[in-house]
N, CA, C and O atoms as a printed pandas DataFrame, in Angstrom:
     atom_number atom_name residue_name chain_id  residue_number  x_coord  y_coord  z_coord
0              1         N          MET        A               1   -4.952  -14.450   12.060
1              2        CA          MET        A               1   -4.054  -13.333   12.269
2              3         C          MET        A               1   -3.312  -13.042   10.981
3              4         O          MET        A               1   -2.774  -13.952   10.350
4              5         N          GLY        A               2   -3.280  -11.790   10.590
5              6        CA          GLY        A               2   -2.647  -11.387    9.353
6              7         C          GLY        A               2   -1.150  -11.243    9.469
7              8         O          GLY        A               2   -0.574  -11.341   10.552
8              9         N          ASP        A               3   -0.539  -11.010    8.333
9             10        CA          ASP        A               3    0.893  -10.767    8.256
10            11         C          ASP        A               3    1.181   -9.303    8.505
11            12         O          ASP        A               3    0.286   -8.464    8.412
12            13         N          VAL        A               4    2.432   -8.991    8.822
13            14        CA          VAL        A               4    2.884   -7.609    8.976
14            15         C          VAL        A               4    3.910   -7.342    7.882
15            16         O          VAL        A               4    4.905   -8.055    7.763
16            17         N          TRP        A               5    3.655   -6.299    7.080
17            18        CA          TRP        A               5    4.513   -5.954    5.949
18            19         C          TRP        A               5    5.169   -4.600    6.208
19            20         O          TRP        A               5    4.479   -3.583    6.276
20            21         N          ILE        A               6    6.480   -4.576    6.351
21            22        CA          ILE        A               6    7.234   -3.334    6.471
22            23         C          ILE        A               6    7.952   -3.172    5.129
23            24         O          ILE        A               6    8.896   -3.904    4.831
24            25         N          THR        A               7    7.501   -2.216    4.332
25            26        CA          THR        A               7    7.910   -2.152    2.939
26            27         C          THR        A               7    8.435   -0.789    2.543
27            28         O          THR        A               7    7.834    0.236    2.867
28            29         N          ASP        A               8    9.561   -0.777    1.839
29            30        CA          ASP        A               8   10.045    0.418    1.147
30            31         C          ASP        A               8    9.682    0.206   -0.315
31            32         O          ASP        A               8   10.284   -0.626   -0.994
32            33         N          ILE        A               9    8.707    0.951   -0.796
33            34        CA          ILE        A               9    8.159    0.737   -2.138
34            35         C          ILE        A               9    9.217    0.910   -3.232
35            36         O          ILE        A               9    9.052    0.396   -4.338
36            37         N          ARG        A              10   10.293    1.625   -2.931
37            38        CA          ARG        A              10   11.356    1.817   -3.929
38            39         C          ARG        A              10   12.046    0.508   -4.288
39            40         O          ARG        A              10   12.684    0.421   -5.338
40            41         N          HIS        A              11   11.934   -0.505   -3.446
41            42        CA          HIS        A              11   12.555   -1.797   -3.745
42            43         C          HIS        A              11   11.906   -2.474   -4.945
43            44         O          HIS        A              11   12.474   -3.410   -5.508
44            45         N          TYR        A              12   10.732   -2.015   -5.340
45            46        CA          TYR        A              12   10.033   -2.568   -6.492
46            47         C          TYR        A              12   10.268   -1.757   -7.769
47            48         O          TYR        A              12    9.700   -2.065   -8.817
48            49         N          LEU        A              13   11.097   -0.732   -7.678
49            50        CA          LEU        A              13   11.330    0.162   -8.814
50            51         C          LEU        A              13   12.745    0.011   -9.355
51            52         O          LEU        A              13   13.673   -0.354   -8.633
52            53         N          ASP        A              14   12.882    0.302  -10.641
53            54        CA          ASP        A              14   14.221    0.301  -11.232
54            55         C          ASP        A              14   14.834    1.693  -11.083
55            56         O          ASP        A              14   14.243    2.563  -10.442
56            57         N          GLY        A              15   15.986    1.905  -11.656
57            58        CA          GLY        A              15   16.689    3.177  -11.530
58            59         C          GLY        A              15   15.958    4.368  -12.135
59            60         O          GLY        A              15   16.249    5.512  -11.788
60            61         N          ASN        A              16   15.010    4.112  -13.038
61            62        CA          ASN        A              16   14.232    5.187  -13.667
62            63         C          ASN        A              16   12.927    5.470  -12.928
63            64         O          ASN        A              16   12.175    6.358  -13.329
64            65         N          GLY        A              17   12.646    4.727  -11.855
65            66        CA          GLY        A              17   11.397    4.912  -11.120
66            67         C          GLY        A              17   10.234    4.121  -11.681
67            68         O          GLY        A              17    9.100    4.272  -11.227
68            69         N          ASP        A              18   10.508    3.267  -12.675
69            70        CA          ASP        A              18    9.469    2.404  -13.242
70            71         C          ASP        A              18    9.469    1.079  -12.491
71            72         O          ASP        A              18   10.426    0.751  -11.788
72            73         N          LEU        A              19    8.397    0.331  -12.645
73            74        CA          LEU        A              19    8.357   -0.987  -12.020
74            75         C          LEU        A              19    9.498   -1.840  -12.563
75            76         O          LEU        A              19    9.707   -1.911  -13.774
76            77         N          ALA        A              20   10.221   -2.476  -11.676
77            78        CA          ALA        A              20   11.328   -3.337  -12.069
78            79         C          ALA        A              20   10.788   -4.664  -12.597
79            80         O          ALA        A              20    9.639   -5.021  -12.333
80            81         N          ALA        A              21   11.610   -5.384  -13.335
81            82        CA          ALA        A              21   11.242   -6.729  -13.773
82            83         C          ALA        A              21   11.268   -7.629  -12.543
83            84         O          ALA        A              21   12.256   -7.663  -11.808
84            85         N          MET        A              22   10.182   -8.354  -12.327
85            86        CA          MET        A              22   10.102   -9.230  -11.155
86            87         C          MET        A              22    9.079  -10.320  -11.421
87            88         O          MET        A              22    8.250  -10.184  -12.320
88            89         N          PRO        A              23    9.127  -11.397  -10.655
89            90        CA          PRO        A              23    8.136  -12.467  -10.805
90            91         C          PRO        A              23    6.724  -11.963  -10.518
91            92         O          PRO        A              23    6.539  -10.962   -9.827
92            93         N          GLY        A              24    5.746  -12.661  -11.052
93            94        CA          GLY        A              24    4.342  -12.280  -10.909
94            95         C          GLY        A              24    3.882  -12.000   -9.494
95            96         O          GLY        A              24    3.252  -10.969   -9.262
96            97         N          PRO        A              25    4.172  -12.881   -8.523
97            98        CA          PRO        A              25    3.715  -12.616   -7.157
98            99         C          PRO        A              25    4.296  -11.320   -6.581
99           100         O          PRO        A              25    3.599  -10.592   -5.873
100          101         N          ALA        A              26    5.546  -11.033   -6.874
101          102        CA          ALA        A              26    6.154   -9.784   -6.392
102          103         C          ALA        A              26    5.515   -8.585   -7.078
103          104         O          ALA        A              26    5.284   -7.559   -6.439
104          105         N          MET        A              27    5.228   -8.701   -8.362
105          106        CA          MET        A              27    4.567   -7.620   -9.102
106          107         C          MET        A              27    3.179   -7.362   -8.516
107          108         O          MET        A              27    2.783   -6.210   -8.340
108          109         N          ASN        A              28    2.441   -8.429   -8.215
109          110        CA          ASN        A              28    1.115   -8.269   -7.624
110          111         C          ASN        A              28    1.189   -7.558   -6.279
111          112         O          ASN        A              28    0.351   -6.708   -5.978
112          113         N          LEU        A              29    2.186   -7.901   -5.469
113          114        CA          LEU        A              29    2.351   -7.238   -4.182
114          115         C          LEU        A              29    2.696   -5.770   -4.380
115          116         O          LEU        A              29    2.154   -4.910   -3.685
116          117         N          ALA        A              30    3.586   -5.470   -5.316
117          118        CA          ALA        A              30    3.959   -4.079   -5.601
118          119         C          ALA        A              30    2.738   -3.273   -6.028
119          120         O          ALA        A              30    2.552   -2.146   -5.568
120          121         N          LEU        A              31    1.916   -3.825   -6.889
121          122        CA          LEU        A              31    0.722   -3.118   -7.352
122          123         C          LEU        A              31   -0.301   -2.954   -6.233
123          124         O          LEU        A              31   -0.979   -1.929   -6.161
124          125         N          HIS        A              32   -0.417   -3.939   -5.370
125          126        CA          HIS        A              32   -1.325   -3.847   -4.224
126          127         C          HIS        A              32   -0.888   -2.716   -3.292
127          128         O          HIS        A              32   -1.701   -1.871   -2.916
128          129         N          LEU        A              33    0.388   -2.699   -2.922
129          130        CA          LEU        A              33    0.899   -1.660   -2.027
130          131         C          LEU        A              33    0.824   -0.284   -2.691
131          132         O          LEU        A              33    0.501    0.711   -2.042
132          133         N          GLY        A              34    1.125   -0.240   -3.979
133          134        CA          GLY        A              34    1.019    1.019   -4.712
134          135         C          GLY        A              34   -0.405    1.543   -4.744
135          136         O          GLY        A              34   -0.619    2.754   -4.674
136          137         N          SER        A              35   -1.379    0.655   -4.848
137          138        CA          SER        A              35   -2.791    1.064   -4.836
138          139         C          SER        A              35   -3.166    1.697   -3.509
139          140         O          SER        A              35   -3.929    2.663   -3.471
140          141         N          ILE        A              36   -2.637    1.160   -2.428
141          142        CA          ILE        A              36   -2.903    1.727   -1.108
142          143         C          ILE        A              36   -2.322    3.133   -1.024
143          144         O          ILE        A              36   -2.991    4.060   -0.567
144          145         N          VAL        A              37   -1.077    3.289   -1.463
145          146        CA          VAL        A              37   -0.423    4.608   -1.444
146          147         C          VAL        A              37   -1.199    5.595   -2.314
147          148         O          VAL        A              37   -1.457    6.722   -1.892
148          149         N          ALA        A              38   -1.569    5.180   -3.516
149          150        CA          ALA        A              38   -2.291    6.077   -4.425
150          151         C          ALA        A              38   -3.610    6.530   -3.809
151          152         O          ALA        A              38   -3.964    7.705   -3.899
152          153         N          TRP        A              39   -4.335    5.613   -3.188
153          154        CA          TRP        A              39   -5.617    5.976   -2.590
154          155         C          TRP        A              39   -5.436    6.991   -1.464
155          156         O          TRP        A              39   -6.105    8.024   -1.441
156          157         N          VAL        A              40   -4.537    6.697   -0.538
157          158        CA          VAL        A              40   -4.418    7.534    0.654
158          159         C          VAL        A              40   -3.770    8.891    0.341
159          160         O          VAL        A              40   -4.017    9.859    1.060
160          161         N          THR        A              41   -2.958    8.984   -0.702
161          162        CA          THR        A              41   -2.328   10.274   -1.031
162          163         C          THR        A              41   -3.155   11.092   -2.022
163          164         O          THR        A              41   -2.786   12.219   -2.354
164          165         N          SER        A              42   -4.261   10.537   -2.491
165          166        CA          SER        A              42   -5.086   11.273   -3.457
166          167         C          SER        A              42   -6.121   12.167   -2.797
167          168         O          SER        A              42   -6.898   12.825   -3.488
168          169         N          ARG        A              43   -6.144   12.200   -1.476
169          170        CA          ARG        A              43   -7.131   12.998   -0.741
170          171         C          ARG        A              43   -6.477   13.654    0.454
171          172         O          ARG        A              43   -5.419   13.215    0.906
172          173         N          PRO        A              44   -7.091   14.696    0.968
173          174        CA          PRO        A              44   -6.543   15.332    2.175
174          175         C          PRO        A              44   -6.512   14.337    3.336
175          176         O          PRO        A              44   -7.407   13.504    3.479
176          177         N          ALA        A              45   -5.480   14.435    4.153
177          178        CA          ALA        A              45   -5.348   13.532    5.303
178          179         C          ALA        A              45   -6.503   13.744    6.269
179          180         O          ALA        A              45   -6.768   14.869    6.694
180          181         N          ARG        A              46   -7.187   12.662    6.613
181          182        CA          ARG        A              46   -8.311   12.726    7.549
182          183         C          ARG        A              46   -8.223   11.623    8.585
183          184         O          ARG        A              46   -9.237   11.274    9.188
184          185         N          GLY        A              47   -7.068   11.074    8.806
185          186        CA          GLY        A              47   -6.948    9.950    9.724
186          187         C          GLY        A              47   -7.168    8.649    8.984
187          188         O          GLY        A              47   -7.050    8.591    7.760
188          189         N          VAL        A              48   -7.485    7.614    9.725
189          190        CA          VAL        A              48   -7.697    6.295    9.128
190          191         C          VAL        A              48   -9.018    6.296    8.377
191          192         O          VAL        A              48  -10.054    6.686    8.915
192          193         N          GLU        A              49   -8.966    5.850    7.118
193          194        CA          GLU        A              49  -10.196    5.777    6.339
194          195         C          GLU        A              49  -10.181    4.569    5.421
195          196         O          GLU        A              49   -9.125    4.046    5.067
196          197         N          ARG        A              50  -11.371    4.141    5.046
197          198        CA          ARG        A              50  -11.507    3.021    4.116
198          199         C          ARG        A              50  -10.970    3.419    2.749
199          200         O          ARG        A              50  -11.125    4.552    2.293
200          201         N          THR        A              51  -10.341    2.452    2.125
201          202        CA          THR        A              51   -9.883    2.641    0.745
202          203         C          THR        A              51  -10.788    1.794   -0.142
203          204         O          THR        A              51  -11.687    1.112    0.349
204          205         N          ASN        A              52  -10.552    1.838   -1.414
205          206        CA          ASN        A              52  -11.270    0.930   -2.309
206          207         C          ASN        A              52  -10.386   -0.261   -2.663
207          208         O          ASN        A              52  -10.624   -0.936   -3.665
208          209         N          VAL        A              53   -9.369   -0.521   -1.846
209          210        CA          VAL        A              53   -8.413   -1.593   -2.108
210          211         C          VAL        A              53   -8.832   -2.839   -1.320
211          212         O          VAL        A              53   -8.881   -2.807   -0.090
212          213         N          PRO        A              54   -9.133   -3.930   -2.019
213          214        CA          PRO        A              54   -9.511   -5.149   -1.303
214          215         C          PRO        A              54   -8.294   -5.796   -0.650
215          216         O          PRO        A              54   -7.163   -5.620   -1.102
216          217         N          CYS        A              55   -8.542   -6.539    0.409
217          218        CA          CYS        A              55   -7.480   -7.303    1.052
218          219         C          CYS        A              55   -6.978   -8.359    0.073
219          220         O          CYS        A              55   -7.750   -8.890   -0.725
220          221         N          ARG        A              56   -5.695   -8.659    0.138
221          222        CA          ARG        A              56   -5.125   -9.631   -0.789
222          223         C          ARG        A              56   -4.891  -10.999   -0.157
223          224         O          ARG        A              56   -4.506  -11.937   -0.856
224          225         N          ARG        A              57   -5.113  -11.133    1.140
225          226        CA          ARG        A              57   -4.854  -12.417    1.798
226          227         C          ARG        A              57   -5.864  -13.466    1.371
227          228         O          ARG        A              57   -7.013  -13.162    1.048
228          229         N          SER        A              58   -5.407  -14.701    1.378
229          230        CA          SER        A              58   -6.267  -15.840    1.070
230          231         C          SER        A              58   -5.990  -16.967    2.059
231          232         O          SER        A              58   -5.467  -18.013    1.675
232          233         N          PRO        A              59   -6.338  -16.762    3.338
233          234        CA          PRO        A              59   -6.096  -17.830    4.312
234          235         C          PRO        A              59   -6.947  -19.059    3.993
235          236         O          PRO        A              59   -8.143  -18.941    3.725
236          237         N          GLY        A              60   -6.325  -20.234    4.026
237          238        CA          GLY        A              60   -7.060  -21.450    3.701
238          239         C          GLY        A              60   -7.571  -21.458    2.273
239          240         O          GLY        A              60   -8.564  -22.119    1.970
240          241         N          ARG        A              61   -6.901  -20.728    1.396
241          242        CA          ARG        A              61   -7.268  -20.602   -0.024
242          243         C          ARG        A              61   -8.630  -19.952   -0.253
243          244         O          ARG        A              61   -9.224  -20.090   -1.322
244          245         N          LYS        A              62   -9.115  -19.241    0.766
245          246        CA          LYS        A              62  -10.355  -18.477    0.625
246          247         C          LYS        A              62   -9.999  -17.004    0.701
247          248         O          LYS        A              62   -9.354  -16.568    1.654
248          249         N          ARG        A              63  -10.411  -16.246   -0.286
249          250        CA          ARG        A              63  -10.102  -14.821   -0.342
250          251         C          ARG        A              63  -10.728  -14.089    0.838
251          252         O          ARG        A              63  -11.912  -14.270    1.121
252          253         N          CYS        A              64   -9.946  -13.266    1.525
253          254        CA          CYS        A              64  -10.476  -12.445    2.610
254          255         C          CYS        A              64  -11.416  -11.408    1.995
255          256         O          CYS        A              64  -11.040  -10.738    1.034
256          257         N          PRO        A              65  -12.620  -11.265    2.525
257          258        CA          PRO        A              65  -13.566  -10.291    1.980
258          259         C          PRO        A              65  -13.345   -8.872    2.505
259          260         O          PRO        A              65  -14.121   -7.968    2.193
260          261         N          GLY        A              66  -12.299   -8.673    3.292
261          262        CA          GLY        A              66  -12.058   -7.372    3.903
262          263         C          GLY        A              66  -11.558   -6.315    2.936
263          264         O          GLY        A              66  -11.158   -6.604    1.809
264          265         N          GLU        A              67  -11.593   -5.090    3.412
265          266        CA          GLU        A              67  -11.098   -3.937    2.661
266          267         C          GLU        A              67  -10.019   -3.254    3.494
267          268         O          GLU        A              67  -10.105   -3.214    4.722
268          269         N          VAL        A              68   -9.022   -2.727    2.832
269          270        CA          VAL        A              68   -7.915   -2.074    3.511
270          271         C          VAL        A              68   -8.340   -0.697    4.011
271          272         O          VAL        A              68   -8.988    0.063    3.291
272          273         N          VAL        A              69   -7.969   -0.387    5.248
273          274        CA          VAL        A              69   -8.084    0.970    5.774
274          275         C          VAL        A              69   -6.663    1.490    5.921
275          276         O          VAL        A              69   -5.747    0.721    6.212
276          277         N          ALA        A              70   -6.473    2.788    5.723
277          278        CA          ALA        A              70   -5.106    3.325    5.734
278          279         C          ALA        A              70   -5.090    4.776    6.179
279          280         O          ALA        A              70   -6.109    5.467    6.173
280          281         N          THR        A              71   -3.907    5.213    6.563
281          282        CA          THR        A              71   -3.660    6.604    6.900
282          283         C          THR        A              71   -2.248    6.958    6.452
283          284         O          THR        A              71   -1.384    6.090    6.331
284          285         N          CYS        A              72   -2.033    8.230    6.213
285          286        CA          CYS        A              72   -0.732    8.696    5.752
286          287         C          CYS        A              72   -0.154    9.668    6.771
287          288         O          CYS        A              72   -0.788   10.664    7.119
288          289         N          ASP        A              73    1.047    9.376    7.245
289          290        CA          ASP        A              73    1.772   10.270    8.145
290          291         C          ASP        A              73    2.822   10.988    7.303
291          292         O          ASP        A              73    3.887   10.437    7.025
292          293         N          LEU        A              74    2.514   12.223    6.898
293          294        CA          LEU        A              74    3.408   12.962    6.016
294          295         C          LEU        A              74    4.721   13.335    6.697
295          296         O          LEU        A              74    5.754   13.440    6.037
296          297         N          VAL        A              75    4.686   13.532    7.999
297          298        CA          VAL        A              75    5.909   13.885    8.728
298          299         C          VAL        A              75    6.884   12.702    8.711
299          300         O          VAL        A              75    8.071   12.873    8.431
300          301         N          ALA        A              76    6.382   11.521    9.006
301          302        CA          ALA        A              76    7.229   10.326    9.020
302          303         C          ALA        A              76    7.440    9.763    7.617
303          304         O          ALA        A              76    8.342    8.953    7.404
304          305         N          GLY        A              77    6.610   10.188    6.654
305          306        CA          GLY        A              77    6.709    9.656    5.300
306          307         C          GLY        A              77    6.270    8.205    5.213
307          308         O          GLY        A              77    6.838    7.421    4.453
308          309         N          GLU        A              78    5.253    7.849    5.997
309          310        CA          GLU        A              78    4.792    6.471    6.038
310          311         C          GLU        A              78    3.286    6.377    5.804
311          312         O          GLU        A              78    2.513    7.231    6.239
312          313         N          VAL        A              79    2.902    5.336    5.120
313          314        CA          VAL        A              79    1.501    4.982    4.969
314          315         C          VAL        A              79    1.285    3.736    5.817
315          316         O          VAL        A              79    1.930    2.710    5.601
316          317         N          GLU        A              80    0.379    3.829    6.780
317          318        CA          GLU        A              80    0.031    2.684    7.622
318          319         C          GLU        A              80   -1.287    2.126    7.126
319          320         O          GLU        A              80   -2.220    2.882    6.854
320          321         N          TRP        A              81   -1.374    0.824    7.007
321          322        CA          TRP        A              81   -2.582    0.194    6.489
322          323         C          TRP        A              81   -2.879   -1.098    7.245
323          324         O          TRP        A              81   -2.003   -1.678    7.888
324          325         N          ARG        A              82   -4.141   -1.537    7.151
325          326        CA          ARG        A              82   -4.538   -2.820    7.736
326          327         C          ARG        A              82   -5.885   -3.248    7.160
327          328         O          ARG        A              82   -6.679   -2.431    6.693
328          329         N          CYS        A              83   -6.106   -4.535    7.209
329          330        CA          CYS        A              83   -7.414   -5.096    6.880
330          331         C          CYS        A              83   -8.126   -5.318    8.202
331          332         O          CYS        A              83   -7.639   -6.054    9.059
332          333         N          GLU        A              84   -9.263   -4.692    8.365
333          334        CA          GLU        A              84  -10.005   -4.832    9.621
334          335         C          GLU        A              84  -10.581   -6.240    9.791
335          336         O          GLU        A              84  -10.915   -6.650   10.903
336          337         N          ARG        A              85  -10.692   -6.957    8.709
337          338        CA          ARG        A              85  -11.302   -8.287    8.767
338          339         C          ARG        A              85  -10.312   -9.366    9.220
339          340         O          ARG        A              85  -10.607  -10.140   10.130
340          341         N          CYS        A              86   -9.127   -9.413    8.577
341          342        CA          CYS        A              86   -8.186  -10.504    8.872
342          343         C          CYS        A              86   -6.949  -10.064    9.646
343          344         O          CYS        A              86   -6.207  -10.907   10.150
344          345         N          GLY        A              87   -6.715   -8.756    9.748
345          346        CA          GLY        A              87   -5.574   -8.271   10.505
346          347         C          GLY        A              87   -4.306   -8.084    9.703
347          348         O          GLY        A              87   -3.314   -7.609   10.254
348          349         N          ASP        A              88   -4.289   -8.435    8.424
349          350        CA          ASP        A              88   -3.117   -8.168    7.586
350          351         C          ASP        A              88   -2.826   -6.676    7.692
351          352         O          ASP        A              88   -3.753   -5.868    7.632
352          353         N          ASN        A              89   -1.555   -6.292    7.849
353          354        CA          ASN        A              89   -1.260   -4.876    8.056
354          355         C          ASN        A              89    0.185   -4.575    7.693
355          356         O          ASN        A              89    0.992   -5.478    7.473
356          357         N          GLY        A              90    0.491   -3.280    7.634
357          358        CA          GLY        A              90    1.862   -2.914    7.343
358          359         C          GLY        A              90    2.094   -1.425    7.295
359          360         O          GLY        A              90    1.196   -0.613    7.519
360          361         N          VAL        A              91    3.341   -1.098    6.992
361          362        CA          VAL        A              91    3.791    0.281    6.846
362          363         C          VAL        A              91    4.553    0.363    5.536
363          364         O          VAL        A              91    5.420   -0.465    5.257
364          365         N          ILE        A              92    4.223    1.368    4.734
365          366        CA          ILE        A              92    4.886    1.574    3.452
366          367         C          ILE        A              92    5.660    2.878    3.527
367          368         O          ILE        A              92    5.096    3.923    3.852
368          369         N          SER        A              93    6.946    2.820    3.229
369          370        CA          SER        A              93    7.771    4.029    3.172
370          371         C          SER        A              93    8.372    4.151    1.772
371          372         O          SER        A              93    8.210    3.259    0.940
372          373         N          GLY        A              94    9.057    5.250    1.522
373          374        CA          GLY        A              94    9.724    5.448    0.245
374          375         C          GLY        A              94    8.786    5.746   -0.913
375          376         O          GLY        A              94    9.188    5.628   -2.071
376          377         N          TRP        A              95    7.557    6.125   -0.631
377          378        CA          TRP        A              95    6.551    6.348   -1.680
378          379         C          TRP        A              95    6.580    7.760   -2.261
379          380         O          TRP        A              95    6.048    7.991   -3.347
380          381         N          GLU        A              96    7.198    8.709   -1.545
381          382        CA          GLU        A              96    7.198   10.095   -2.009
382          383         C          GLU        A              96    7.878   10.201   -3.379
383          384         O          GLU        A              96    8.990    9.710   -3.576
384          385         N          GLY        A              97    7.193   10.845   -4.307
385          386        CA          GLY        A              97    7.744   11.056   -5.635
386          387         C          GLY        A              97    7.670    9.846   -6.552
387          388         O          GLY        A              97    8.180    9.895   -7.672
388          389         N          THR        A              98    7.043    8.756   -6.103
389          390        CA          THR        A              98    6.900    7.591   -6.975
390          391         C          THR        A              98    5.655    7.743   -7.837
391          392         O          THR        A              98    4.902    8.705   -7.684
392          393         N          ARG        A              99    5.445    6.827   -8.712
393          394        CA          ARG        A              99    4.276    6.827   -9.598
394          395         C          ARG        A              99    2.962    6.787   -8.824
395          396         O          ARG        A              99    1.919    7.137   -9.375
396          397         N          TRP        A             100    2.990    6.367   -7.556
397          398        CA          TRP        A             100    1.767    6.251   -6.756
398          399         C          TRP        A             100    1.505    7.465   -5.875
399          400         O          TRP        A             100    0.449    7.551   -5.248
400          401         N          ASP        A             101    2.425    8.384   -5.817
401          402        CA          ASP        A             101    2.262    9.589   -4.999
402          403         C          ASP        A             101    1.280   10.516   -5.709
403          404         O          ASP        A             101    1.606   11.087   -6.749
404          405         N          ARG        A             102    0.075   10.668   -5.150
405          406        CA          ARG        A             102   -0.982   11.454   -5.793
406          407         C          ARG        A             102   -1.203   12.826   -5.143
407          408         O          ARG        A             102   -2.194   13.497   -5.430
408          409         N          ARG        A             103   -0.288   13.236   -4.280
409          410        CA          ARG        A             103   -0.451   14.541   -3.653
410          411         C          ARG        A             103   -0.353   15.628   -4.706
411          412         O          ARG        A             103    0.435   15.529   -5.647
412          413         N          GLU        A             104   -1.165   16.671   -4.536
413          414        CA          GLU        A             104   -1.110   17.811   -5.447
414          415         C          GLU        A             104    0.101   18.644   -5.122
415          416         O          GLU        A             104    0.462   18.807   -3.957
416          417         N          GLU        A             105    0.725   19.167   -6.145
417          418        CA          GLU        A             105    1.870   20.076   -5.937
418          419         C          GLU        A             105    1.335   21.406   -5.393
419          420         O          GLU        A             105    0.282   21.877   -5.825
420          421         N          PRO        A             106    2.065   22.011   -4.442
421          422        CA          PRO        A             106    1.585   23.295   -3.876
422          423         C          PRO        A             106    1.582   24.401   -4.917
423          424         O          PRO        A             106    1.210   25.534   -4.612
């Protein structure tokens, strides 16, 4: 069973919107979550779809071979994601206007 991550991506940013100074594991998590946001906001919303983002879990020190699937709810401002293989999942908020927001300007 995977973990559940409820994340406001702004917590990983400094006052200028750049990545804040943080320990390596936190930086890796920030980049992982940012990759999910970038993937799902770079295309028109089509519901849940596969991303090119690999799962980051390593249960029993073995890397999960799963891939993240995600969807973006623009009304709620949330990206929902999960690994279909291990169940790791979460919701990312606060991504609008960050470095990972890939939506085209109207």
